[in-house]
N, C-alpha and C positions, 0 to 999 in steps of 0.2 A: 477674510471676514471682517466687517465692519460691525463695531460694538457699541452700541447706545446705551448710557449709564444717565440715570436720574440722579443727580446730587442734590440731597435734602440739606440745607443750610439753615443757621439761625444769627441772625446778626444781635451781635452783644455789643451795646454800649459803654465805653468806660472813659471816663474824664474828656467828654467830648469827640473820641476818638472810635470808630467801629470795627472791630475785627470778624471774622468770620470763624464760627466753629461747625465743623465738618460733623454733625450728631449721628448722620445712620448713614453714613458711607460704607461702614465695614460690613454692615447688615444687608446693602445692597448686594455687595461683593459675594457674601456668603451664600446668595439667593443664586447668584449668576452661577457660581463655581459648583455648586451643587447641579443645576441644571447642564451645564457642561460637561460635567463627569458623566451624568446619564447618555450624553449624547455620544460621547466617546466610547462608552463602554458597549453601545449598540453597533458604531462603527468597527470598533475591535471584535465585536461579536460576528457580523457579518464577513469582514476579512478573514476571521479564522475558517469560516464555514467555506468560503471561496477556494482558500489554498487547501483545506483540507479533501475536498473534490478533483486536487489536480496536483497527484502525486508527483509528479517530477517538477512541478511546481514549488512544490515543499522541499522537495531535496536541494533544488537550488538556492531556495532561499535560506535553508540552514547552512549550506555549504559559502554563502556569501560571495556567490558569483553572478548576482542578477541585479540590474539597474533597479532601485528600490523604485526612484522616482517616474522610470517608464512604466514601470509595471502599475504603480498607483493608476496613471493616468489610463493604462488597458484595462484595469476591472474596476475604472470608476463608474461607468454606463451600469455595469451589472450590479454593484453595490446599491447603484441610487435606486434600481429599478426593485432591488431586495428591501431599502428601507424608506421607499416611496417618498423622499426626497431629495433635493439637489446636496450634494456634497462636497467641500473641498479638498484639492485634492493633499493639503499638508496636515488634514486628519488623517486619510487613507497612509500616507507615510510613517507618520507616528506608532500607528498601529502595526505597519508590517515593521517596525524597527523593535517594537514592544516583542512581538512575536517573532522573529528570529533567532535570539539566545532560546527561548523556550524549546522549538523546535531543533535546535543545534544540541541541546541535552538531551534531548529524547532520542535522537537518532544516534550519538555518538556515545553515550552511557548507557542507558540501559541495554542496547542491544549488542553491544560491543563485546560485555561478557560471555554473553552465548555465543557469539559468533567466532572467538577465540577458543571455545570449547567443542567447536564442532570434531566430529569421530572420523573415522576411516572413511576412504572413498572407494565403491565398488565399481567395476566397470563390465559390462556385458554387453556381446556383441552376437549377431546373425540373429536377430528377433523377428516375430512376426506381429502383427498387430490386428486383431480382429472386433468387430461388433457386431452383435446377434440382438435382435429384436427378442424382448421377453416372451416367455410362453411356458408352459406347465410342465414341459417335458426337458426345459433348458437345464435345469438342475441335474439330471439324469446325463446327460451328455458330460457335464463337468465331472461328477463322479467316475464316469467310465476313463476319463484322460488322467484323471488325479491317479487311480487305480494301475494304470498303465506305466505313470511316471515315479513311483512312489520310492522306487528302489533306485534311481537317476538322481544323483545329488547333483550332475552338473547341468541340468534342464531347469531352466528359468520360466516360471508359470505364475501369473499373477492374475484375480479374477475380480473385478469390481461389478456388482451389481446394482442398476440404477433403476429409475421410477418405471423407466419404457425400454431402456437398453442395457444390455450385460457386454462389458469392455474385457478381452481376454488378450494378454500379451503372452505370449510363449517361445521358446526356441524355436528355431527353423525347422532342428533336426525332427519337431514332432509335429510339422506340418500336414504331414499325410495322416497321421492318427487323427488330428483334428478336423481335419476336410471328412475324413470318413465319419467319425462319430455325430459329428454336427451338421451332416449332408440335409436331413431332414428341417434344419432350423433355417430361419430368415437371416442370413447375411447382409449386412446391412453397409459393412466396410471391411476391406482387406489392405494391409500394406506391409510387403516386406524389404528387406534392407534397412533394418532400424538397430539401435543400439540403446542401452540404459546406463546411467550413473545415477548410484544410490548414496546419498549422504546419512551416515549415521548422526543424528540431531541429540543434544545435549538436551539433560532432563528438565523441564522447566518451560520448554520451548512453546507449549501449549498455552500458557500463561502470559506470554510475552506480545501484546499487540504488536503488528507491523514486522514478525519474525519472517513469515514466508514472503512478504512483498520485497524484502530485502535481496532476497534470493532471486524473486522473478523479476526483479528489476535489474540487476545484471546481466542476466541473460538477454533482457529485452534489450537492453543496452548495445549488446553486442549482435544482434539481428539474430538469435538464435532462435527458430522456430520448434516449438513443441508439441511432437506428436501427440503424448500422452502424459500427465501427470498422477503419479500414484503415491499416497501418503498413508502411513500408519503413526502410531503416537511419537514413535523415536527415529523413523525412518522417512527419508522424502527423495522420491526417485524421478528422473524425468525421462522418457521416452524420445528418441531424436534420430533425423536420419544418418545414418552411417558415417556422410561426409561431414558432420557437424560435431562428432563426438570427441575430436580432439580439442577443438575449440570450447566445447561444454565444461570439458575436464579441467582444462586450464582457469576458466571463470570460476567454477565453482571450488576449485581448490585454492584460488586467491582472494576470495569472499573475506576468511579472518584476517588478511593482511591490511586490508582498507581501514 
């Protein structure tokens, strides 16, 4: 960055000698610093916006495992487009360095308390996953199934109704019953050979931004594909293929240790 500053001076004669008094240099620099701060705020806000929309980038930056200079050069074109002006890479580096400690505190301090208070982990195997198109008779089908399993505590059964579809995850021992009761309904999707892992969540999890992201991030990094995700206020269940259940359990068990 090339700075051009106008020095306003006044020549004062004394005993035949002249000396120069810088009369308004301080004012010039005050104006410059004010304008420079505004520009830096704009760059900082743009940098934060870019990082927030790239979760893995945010994680790497918070952990200090990313080359800041290389990252600044990579996101420079995007930032220049956002701000509509050319940017100096040094300003981007400065904004990233200021953002990293904030991300580190947010990731490690606020979430760690909740993650350390995770409750029991419950495993269920041999599940079947259905998706039906919503209809006026679909609720009656669910009621019939619920009546048939009301005294069978070993049976796993969850139902989530969306705007256009309803999802049902049930133990495979009830597959014939479900097929019979729902035979008049339109089945969009069905898959057998599934297992579930349920986490008991600490109270206050719904008030913490990024809580579910921490869980999903760990599963994603390990390449675990989720067939279904089911949650209530203090429970979080993921449904995966039977072949992934051991890996899923280990990942979720070790979350609080990181």
